[in-house]
C-alpha positions, 0 to 999 in steps of 0.5 A: 470579439474574436470574430472581429480580430479574425476579420482584421487579421484577414483584412491585413493579410489581404492588404499586405498581399495586394501591396506585395503583388503590386510591387512585384508587378511594378518591378517587372514592368519597370524592368521591361520598360528600361530594357527597351529604352537602353536598346533604343538609346544604344541605337541612337548613340551608335547612329550619331557616332562615326565608325572607328576602325577599332571596335573599342570605343563602341564597346565602351560607349555601349557599356556606359549606356547600359550602366546609365540605364541601370542607374536610372532604373533603380533611381526611378524605383527608389523615387516611386518607393519614397513617394508610395511608402510615404503615401501609404504611411500617411494614409494609415496615420490619417486613418488612425488620427482622423478616427480618434479626432472625430471621436474626441470632437463628438465628445467635446466639439470645441477641440475641433481646431486642435484635432485638425492640426493633428490630421494635417501633421499626418498629411505632412508625411506625403509632402516629405515623400514627394520632396524626397522623390523629387530630390531622387529624380533630380539626381537621376 
């Protein structure tokens, strides 16, 4: 029995380490992508504007572009986290509920429809995460 617990502990630590590395890689990638897009947006806006004798208007527009890209970056990270964590939570819930449902169906086959309802309720977590991500993206 202790071998089974040790295996579960190792599997959980490897899984959590994989998730943490994935999140760190995603944050590093998103940071680099939006750093480039902010510069491109600044170049495009500078090309579209007329040059004023004073540099105050250009500095203000550069600050607005920088602030906008910063807000957009964190908005996209929040949307990805909402959908990703919803999917991970639903996967865990479906794994637990599905295994219990299959065990119950094996003992009593007439409760199959009730068991499927519980699996569908766990699947609703993904839908809520997706809707939340869409709402966040609508605000960004």
